[in-house]
N, C-alpha and C positions, 0 to 999 in steps of 0.2 A: 781563330787562325793564326792571329797576333802569338797567342800562346804558342801556339804548334812552332813559330818559328823561332821564337825564343829559344824554346826547349833544344832546338837543333843548334842552334848557336850557343848555347851554352853547352851541350854535349862536343863541339868543333873545340872549345875551349879547354875543357875537362879532356881530350885528347892531346892536347899540346903538352898538358901540364901532369901528364899520366905517371911521370917517373916517380911522383910522390905517392901515389895510390893508384890501383887496376881495379877499373873497371868491369861487369859483367853483364852491363846492361845490353839485351840484346831485343831489336826491333825486331819481332817476327816477321811483319809484311810492310810491304813500302807502296802499299797502294796508295795512301794519303799523298805520298811523297809524287806518285805517279799523276794523280789527279791534279797537283800546283804543277808539275812540269807541264802539261798538257794544256792547263790554262794559260801560264806563260808562251806557251809553243804557237797555241789557236784560241787568242782571247775571245772569251765569251762561252768556252768549252763547257765551263762549272753549272751555269744555269740551265745553258740545251742540254746537257748531261744529266741531269736533274730532270729536266722535261722527259726526256726520251727516256729514262729510265721508268720515270711512272707510267709510262705510254704502256712499256715492256710489262709492267706488272700486271696493268688494267687486261692487256691483251691475253695473259696467260690466265687469267679468271674466266674469259669467254671463249676459249678452246671448245670445240666441238668433242663431245665424248667419241673417241676412236675404237669403242667396243662395240660390237657386233654379236647376236646370239642367234643360235641354230636350235630349233623345239628339241626337246627330249633331250639334249646334251648341248650345255652350254658352254660356248668357244669363245674365249676373249681373245682379242690377236691386238698388236703392237707394232709397230714399227720401232725399231732399236736401231738406231744412226751409230754406224762404225764411221771412228776418226782417224785415222794416221798421223802418227807422232814421229818426229825425229829429236835425237839426243845430240847436241852437239856438247862434247866436252872437250874445253880449252883447259890445257895443262901446260903450266910454264915448270913444273917438276915430275917425275915419278909418282909421287905422293897423291898429287891432284890430279893423276889419271885415275881414276875410280874405275873397278873394277865393271865389268860387263855384266856379272850377276846381280848388281845392285840396281844397275836398269831394267832387268827383266824382273826384282820383285818389285820394284817401283811401278812398274805396268801393272801386275796382280794387284797391287795395293789400290792403284788408281780405278782398278776395275769393281774389287770388291765394295769400295767406299761409293762409287757412284751408282751401282746397279744393287746395293743395301745386300749384300752377301755377305758383308762381313762378319767374323763370328761374334765380336763384341756387340752387336746390337743386343745383346741380352743385357749388358750394362744398362741401356737407355732406362732411365726412372720410368714407372706406369704413365706416370701422368703426361709425357712424352712420347712414349712408343705409338701411340696411334697416330702419331705427325711425321714419322719417320717416312720419307718416300724413295723412289727409284724413280733415278734421272731419265734411265733409258736410254742413256749414251754409253757406249763401249769403245775402247780404245785397241789399237792395233800399233806396232812398231812396223813403221813404212819398209815396203819391200823393194821399191823404184825408188832410186832417186830422181831429180827431175830432168835428168837425161837418160831416163829410161833405163839404168844400169841397175843391176842386182844390190839390193843392201840389206842389212839387218835391222836398220833405223837407228844404228848407232856411228857418229860421226866424232872419231877424234882426231883432235887439232892441236898440235903443240904451238904453244906462243911466248914469245919474249915478256909477257906482261906479268907480273909479279903477282896483282891484284885489282880487282876493279871496284874495289869499295870506294864511297866519295862520302863526305859530310855535306854535297851539294844539294841532297834528295834522292835523284835519281843519274845514271850513270849508265848510258846505253851503247856503251865503245863496244863490248863483249859482241855486237850483233852485226858490226863491220869488220868486215876482212882488213882495207884498208887502217884501220886503228888498233890492229892485233887483234880482233876477235875474228867472225867468221860470219858472212852474209845467210841470212836467213834463205833457206829454200822456201819455195812459191807461199805466201802465207795462205793462199785461196786453195792451198791444197795439201798442205802439212799443218799440224800445230808444233811450231818450232819450240824446242826448250833449250835453254843456253845452262850449261851446268859448269860452272867457273869458282875462282874463289873471291868471295863478297868482303872479306874481310879489309880492315882501315887500320893501319897502324899495327897489323898483328893482332888486332881485337875482331871477334866478330860480332857485327854490328847488323846487316840485314840479311834474312834468311833467304828471303824471295821477294817477288814481284811480279806482277802481271797486267798487263792493259785489256780495259774492257771492251765489249763489241759495241761500237758506235757508229751511227750515221750522223753526222754534223750537218744541219739541214742547210749549212752554206758552203756545203764541199759537194763537189760532184760524187755520183753515186760509187758507192764502195771506197773511196779514196783512203778512208781511215782504215777500214777492214783490210785491206790491201798493204797498209804502210809496213817498211822493212823493217821496223821495230816491234812488229805484233809477234805476240808469244809470251813466252812463260822463263822466267830466270831464277835457278836455285842454286843457291850454296853447296860447292860440292861436300860439305862436309855432312849435308840433310838429305841428300840424294838416297832414296831407297831404305828400305828397313833394315836396321840394325848395321846401319854404317860405323865400321872401327873409327872413323875420325873424329865422331862425337864424344868429345873427349872435356866437356865440360858439364856440369849440373843441368845448365841449361838446356844444353845443345841434346844430353841425354833423355831430355823430356821431351823433345821433338825428334826421336829417334823411330819412328812407326812409318815414315813415308808421308805423313801427312802434311808436310809444308807444301807437297805436290798437289794435294787435293785441295787445300785451301787455295793455291795459287790459281789452278784451274776454275774453281769456282768465281774467282776475279774476273777470268780470262770470258767464261760465260755469263758475266754480267753480274756477280752477288756482289753486294756490298759486305763488309761486318757486319755480324748481327747486332751492333750497337751503333751504327750508322756513322760511323768515324766523328761523332760529337765529344768524346772522352776529355778533349782539353776546352770546351765551351765551360762557361758559368753555369748552365743550365744543362747537365748533359744527359737528362731524360726528355731534353726537347725534340730531337730526332730521331726517326724511325727508319727501318730499314724498308717500311711498306710492304712487309709481307706478313699477312694474317697469322699465320700459326708459328711465327716466332716473338716470343714474349718481347717485349720492352725492355732494354737494356741499356743500363749507363755509361759502363766500361768494358774493355776486356778482360777478360781474366789473363794474369802475368803469371804464366807457367804455373798455375795451379789447378784444381779439382776441387774447388771448393761448390759443394752440391747443395747446400746449404745458403748459398750468393743470393742475393737481393739487392741490385742497383738502384733499381726503380721501385718506389712503391704507391702505383697508380691503383684506382680502387680495383678488386679482382684481379690483381695484378701476379702472374706465375711467378718462379723462381727463373734467375738467369737460367737459359736452356745452355749451361756449360758443355754439354755433349755435341754442341753444335760444331762442325768442320770450321766456320767462318769467326770463331770465337778465338781469343789467344790461351785457349786452356792446355794442357801437356795432352800429349797424342794418346796416352792412354786414357783419357778423358772423351777424346772426342770420336762419336761414333756414328755420326748422323746427320744428313740435310734435311729438313722438312719436307712436305709434299709441295708444299708452296713454293721452297726454293727448286725444288725438281722441275715444276712447271716452269718457271721463269728459265731454267739454263736450257730446259728443251726447246723453249718458243725462241729464246733469244739465238741460240744454232738454228734454227729455222729459220730465222728472221735476219739475222747478219751475220753469220757464217756457213749459210747453207751449201756456198762452194766447195768446203771443204768437208762434206759429207761423202764420202767415197762408196758407200753402197748401205742398204738399210735392209737389216734381218726381219721378217715375221715372226714374231716371239708369238707362239699359240698356247693357250694353256686351257685345259678341259675339266669341266665338272660334270658328272654325270648324276643328275639329279632324278632321273628314270630309265630306268632298265628294261620296262615294258615298251611292245607296240601298241598301241591302244586303237585299235581298227574297230569296236564295237561300242555301244552305248550298254552295259551293264549293271543290274542293279540285282545284288543276292546276299544271302546272309552267310555269314562264316560263323556256324556254333560253337567251335572249340575256342574264339577270342571273343564271343559274345557282341559281335559289332555286324553293321549292316553293310557292304563296300558298295558303293558307288563309282564307277569308271565311265569315263569319257573320251571320245575321240579328239583329236586337237581342234577341229573344226568347231565342233560342238563347244568346247571348253572356251574358245576364243570368241563365239557369240554373246557371252554371259548369260548363264544359267541358273537358277537355283532350284533345292530340290527337299522335298517334302514328304512326310509318310501319314497315310490314312489307315484305320480302321476298317472293317466291314460293315461299321454302322455309320461312315462317314465323317465319323471324328478325325480330327487332325491331331495325330500322337507325337508327331516330330514337327515343329515349325519350319517354315521355309529357310534355307541355308544357299547362301553362295557360296557356289564351287568355284575354287580360284587353283585347283590340283587333277592331274588327270585322273588321281585314285584318290577318293575320300572316305574316311570310314567314319559310321555313326554308333553310339552307345546303345546296344538293344537290350540290354541288362533289366531295364523298367517296364519292359516291354511284355505283355502276358504271352504266353504261346498260341498262337492260332495264324488268321490269314491276314495280310496288310498288302496296300498298294503303294508301291513308291512312284513318285511322280515328278519328272524332271520338266521346268517350264523355263522359258525366255521370260525377259523383263516386260515385255509386253501380253504375255498370261499366255502364249500361245503354248500348247504341250508338247513336247519333244519327244517323251516317251513317257510310259506308263505300264509299270510291272507287278507283276502280282507273284509275293513269295512267302513261305511259310516259317513261321519260327518255332520249334520246337521245345 
């Protein structure tokens, strides 16, 4: 942490002397500064946050399956939580007053990324594709303001404040009307997003930051969740996809709307994939506690190096630069993992449950059996050289096996446990003649005995 503070002190001194040289350094996310800010505001926060974070991870691993099956056709249903969002656009000039179209396409990006519906999932490396997850969280623009009046979810607010950037770590002034910003709409009812100028001395510094969900054990219930500073802050040059204000190489690398995806990840409880220890001596000491994200030492610095591996533990995988919680380019970022998705889903239900406006039941179906089996049948199908065994659902559920005997009582097909409504047995090795098919329960009880002829 001393290195972290020294880094920002040096950065501040550099800004003062920038007449000699212009820096293009940009800190993609102010999450670490947010944690430091909360530690100063609430001493003991960091340790308690670590403890609660780990408990949240554990809880996500013990969630009961929400899926249920119906016989013959498998139906899977899941609750998709719908969360209303309001964008507060603060502008001191027309250039900062971003177009509504950017807000609309930002919502498209959020929903595509959080639901694993983004087309560029095809770019995920094969080793990580099975780990990509769907958060089951859907975002909608608010349609009513706190007074019940209709709204499109975009709150445009002129301000006399030219910039909200600071070299002190975190500036929350944009969240207060009394300080030139705009007060949050009830944080228990909306995700508040402030879009504003985050430059410092004309330089792009922090692209966004967000507060994690947390219930401090020494506070009254939900005090932190309903804190007026809860929400997400996005630099106005980075809101939406293809923002024309992204006019530097660094900003162009962050111009697919995924600054918001990253910050919403923090809002729902995720840490950076490298666990914010990149300024420590042993950068592979800490983990994000999520099993399906590889150990990573540092964040990618606006690059997409898929051969990058900053921790070389035994059996370690390369850095997951595809992850939204890295600092890689937006072209590179394509996924949350299943573990991260469970953590966010669980954090929403645990710490931000009041913000859920409604839940959709998402149903998917896979037809594995189009025949209604209301009889137990055994019969040959000569054209395919098979013996067909059909079971009703009740018999199938009772656990049975099938065997075949010839007329001399010799077993020609040994007992085979039946696990499907319809099972086929190869008859090509059996001579033409009469046979008996026997279906038995595990206790030896004969459920069905059928004679059939093979031609």
